[in-house]
C-alpha positions as CSV (number, residue, x, y, z in Angstrom):
1,M,156.3,83.0,-65.3
2,A,154.0,85.5,-66.8
3,S,150.3,84.8,-67.2
4,Q,148.5,85.2,-70.5
5,R,147.0,88.4,-69.3
6,Q,150.4,89.8,-68.3
7,I,151.7,88.8,-71.7
8,Q,148.8,90.7,-73.4
9,I,149.4,93.7,-71.2
10,I,153.2,93.8,-72.0
11,D,152.6,93.3,-75.7
12,T,150.0,96.1,-75.8
13,A,152.3,98.3,-73.7
14,A,155.2,97.7,-76.1
15,S,153.0,98.9,-79.0
16,L,151.9,102.0,-77.1
17,I,155.5,102.8,-76.0
18,K,156.8,102.4,-79.5
19,K,154.1,104.8,-80.8
20,N,154.2,107.4,-78.0
21,G,157.5,106.9,-76.1
22,F,157.9,105.6,-72.5
23,E,157.4,108.9,-70.9
24,N,154.2,109.7,-72.9
25,T,152.5,106.4,-72.2
26,S,150.5,106.2,-69.0
27,M,148.9,103.2,-67.3
28,R,145.6,104.9,-68.0
29,D,146.5,104.8,-71.8
30,L,147.3,101.2,-71.4
31,A,144.1,100.4,-69.6
32,A,142.1,102.2,-72.3
33,A,143.9,100.2,-75.1
34,L,143.1,97.0,-73.3
35,E,139.5,98.2,-72.7
36,I,139.8,97.6,-68.9
37,E,139.6,99.8,-65.9
38,A,143.0,101.2,-64.8
39,S,142.5,99.7,-61.3
40,S,142.1,96.2,-62.9
41,L,145.4,96.7,-64.6
42,Y,147.2,96.9,-61.3
43,N,146.0,93.4,-60.5
44,H,148.4,92.1,-63.1
45,I,151.2,94.7,-63.4
46,S,152.5,97.0,-60.7
47,S,153.9,99.8,-62.8
48,K,155.1,101.1,-66.1
49,D,158.7,100.4,-64.8
50,E,157.8,96.7,-64.3
51,I,156.6,96.6,-68.0
52,L,159.8,98.2,-69.3
53,K,161.9,95.9,-67.2
54,A,160.0,92.8,-68.5
55,I,160.5,93.9,-72.1
56,C,164.2,94.9,-71.9
57,F,165.2,91.8,-69.9
58,E,163.2,89.4,-72.1
59,I,164.9,90.7,-75.3
60,A,168.3,90.8,-73.6
61,S,168.0,87.2,-72.5
62,E,167.1,86.1,-76.0
63,F,170.1,88.0,-77.4
64,I,172.5,86.5,-74.9
65,K,171.2,83.0,-75.5
66,S,171.7,83.5,-79.3
67,I,175.3,84.8,-79.0
68,Y,176.2,81.9,-76.7
69,E,174.8,79.4,-79.2
70,V,176.8,81.0,-82.0
71,N,180.0,81.1,-80.1
72,D,179.5,77.5,-79.1
73,I,179.6,76.3,-82.7
74,Y,182.8,75.1,-84.3
75,F,182.7,77.4,-87.4
76,D,185.2,80.1,-88.4
77,A,184.7,83.6,-87.3
78,E,183.1,84.7,-90.6
79,Q,180.4,82.1,-90.4
80,K,179.9,82.9,-86.7
81,L,179.5,86.6,-87.5
82,R,177.0,85.8,-90.3
83,M,175.0,83.7,-87.8
84,A,175.2,86.3,-85.0
85,I,174.0,89.1,-87.4
86,E,171.2,87.0,-88.8
87,S,170.1,85.9,-85.3
88,H,170.1,89.6,-84.1
89,I,168.1,90.7,-87.1
90,L,165.6,87.9,-86.7
91,L,165.1,88.7,-83.0
92,L,164.5,92.4,-83.8
93,T,162.1,91.7,-86.7
94,Q,160.0,89.0,-85.0
95,Q,159.0,91.2,-82.1
96,T,159.1,94.7,-83.6
97,D,157.4,96.6,-80.9
98,K,159.4,95.0,-78.0
99,A,162.6,95.3,-80.0
100,Y,161.9,99.0,-80.6
101,V,161.4,99.5,-76.9
102,F,164.5,97.5,-76.0
103,V,166.7,99.6,-78.4
104,N,165.2,103.0,-77.6
105,E,163.9,103.1,-74.1
106,W,166.3,101.0,-72.0
107,K,167.9,104.1,-70.4
108,K,164.6,104.7,-68.6
109,L,165.1,101.6,-66.5
110,K,165.5,102.4,-62.8
111,N,168.7,102.1,-60.7
112,G,169.5,98.5,-60.0
113,D,167.5,97.4,-63.1
114,L,169.6,99.7,-65.3
115,K,172.9,98.4,-63.9
116,E,171.8,94.8,-64.4
117,F,170.6,95.6,-67.9
118,I,173.9,97.2,-68.8
119,A,175.8,94.2,-67.5
120,L,173.7,92.0,-69.7
121,R,174.3,94.2,-72.7
122,D,178.0,94.1,-72.0
123,V,177.9,90.2,-72.0
124,Y,176.3,90.3,-75.4
125,Q,178.8,92.9,-76.7
126,K,181.6,90.7,-75.4
127,G,180.2,87.8,-77.4
128,F,180.6,89.8,-80.6
129,E,184.0,90.9,-79.6
130,T,185.0,87.3,-79.2
131,I,183.9,86.7,-82.8
132,V,186.0,89.6,-84.0
133,Q,189.0,88.5,-82.0
134,N,188.6,85.0,-83.4
135,G,188.5,86.4,-86.9
136,E,191.8,88.3,-86.2
137,D,193.4,85.2,-84.7
138,E,192.3,83.1,-87.8
139,G,193.7,85.7,-90.1
140,L,190.3,86.4,-91.6
141,F,189.7,89.9,-90.2
142,N,191.9,93.0,-90.1
143,E,193.1,94.0,-86.7
144,V,190.7,96.6,-85.4
145,D,189.6,98.3,-82.2
146,Q,187.3,95.5,-81.3
147,K,185.0,97.5,-79.0
148,F,184.6,100.2,-81.6
149,A,184.0,97.6,-84.4
150,V,181.3,95.8,-82.3
151,L,179.6,99.0,-81.3
152,T,179.5,100.0,-84.9
153,I,178.1,96.6,-85.9
154,L,175.4,96.6,-83.2
155,S,174.4,100.2,-84.0
156,S,173.9,99.3,-87.6
157,L,171.9,96.2,-86.7
158,N,169.8,98.0,-84.1
159,W,168.9,100.8,-86.6
160,V,166.7,98.2,-88.3
161,V,164.0,98.8,-85.6
162,E,163.6,102.4,-86.9
163,W,162.5,101.4,-90.5
164,Y,161.8,97.7,-90.7
165,S,158.3,96.7,-91.8
166,P,157.1,93.1,-92.2
167,E,155.3,94.3,-95.4
168,G,158.5,95.9,-96.7
169,S,160.4,94.9,-99.8
170,M,163.1,92.9,-98.0
171,S,162.7,89.9,-95.7
172,A,164.6,89.8,-92.4
173,K,167.0,87.3,-93.9
174,E,167.7,89.6,-96.9
175,I,168.3,92.5,-94.5
176,A,170.7,90.3,-92.5
177,D,172.6,89.2,-95.6
178,K,173.0,92.7,-96.9
179,L,174.2,94.0,-93.5
180,T,176.6,91.1,-93.2
181,S,178.1,91.8,-96.6
182,F,178.5,95.4,-95.7
183,I,180.0,94.7,-92.3
184,L,182.4,92.0,-93.6
185,S,183.6,94.3,-96.3
186,G,185.1,96.5,-93.6
187,L,186.5,93.6,-91.5
188,K,187.8,91.0,-93.9
189,K,191.4,91.0,-94.9
190,E,191.9,91.4,-98.6
191,K,193.4,88.4,-100.3
192,L,196.7,88.9,-102.1
């Protein structure tokens, strides 16, 4: 369980990493942003790697929880896909700095952490593949290469971190609705 100070450190680090990149953000930069001595920082966090792990695994955990909840509901695949996309966009837009780090810096995780993260990412991806498979089984979606379709969907959704602004012209819900319509236009079978 993270302390309030650790949460503050991680949140500040996420903002700095989003602005400067993981490689270009030092513990000294973080200490300066927090207005504390660098040596004091190490009383709460051991390294930049620990911060990156905390961010990536926190967001991954939230994504996995959301896809399990969606797939646990007795709706058709179209409704599930709508819910999964909306949930994904809401998670990305509620924690913009952490979401940006999650999407863009995960490859900088070290060894075992990287493998564990990829396994979590694969679980999430499989959750979306299940929805696409259900859509095919229900006769709602065209038969597609499910992995390719899901990677395309997730890439489209994750791109939001590059341009979303809370002060922008569209709310997170509006973005999710537009993306869902666009994605469904490629998946749904045309009615005869």
